[in-house]
N, C-alpha and C positions, 0 to 999 in steps of 0.2 A: 466435492466442493472446490469450486477453480479460484484458487490463488493467484494474485498478480504481485508483481515485481517490478518496480518503479527505480531505475538508476539517473544520476545526475543526465540532464538533458532531455528528462521528461518521457522516453521510450518507452513503451510498455511491455516487458516480459510476462507471460502467462505462463502459470504453473510455475511461480518462485519455489525453487526448492526451502529447504529447513536453514535458517538462517540465524547466528547468534542474537540474541535480543539485547538490545541494549537499554529499551522501552517501549512503550506504548501509548496509542492513543485510541481512544473509542470514540466514532466518529456515526454520527445519525444518517444513512443514506438510504436511497430507494432500493438501490440494487448495489451489485459489485461493481457495475459501470461506472454508476453515483458515486461511488467509495474511492474509486480510482482516481475520477476528475479532480475530487477535491484534494487526494493525496499530491497530487503534481505542483502545487501550492505550498506543499510542506517547505518551511526554511533550510530543512536538514539537508535537502538537495542543492543547495549551495556550493557544501564541500562534495569535491570529485569523489572523496574516500568513503562516504553514504551513499545507503539507498533507502526506501520504503518499502516495506512489502502490506499488501492489503489481501484479508483475508475474513473470511466471514467466521464471527465467533458464535452465533446464536440467532435463527430466524425467527423474528418476532412477527407475530399476527395483528 
């Protein structure tokens, strides 16, 4: 499964490693790229100390 990490500034790092979880949000997305596009607008990225990790939790059909 592909995981992506988005640090402040919006660049995408593929295969983001395991990071401590401070919270989570479940979003509906067509695929991982759609989820990454949605995550780029996350307000937590206004703080340079935080990042957003995007990972699939279950494949729905």
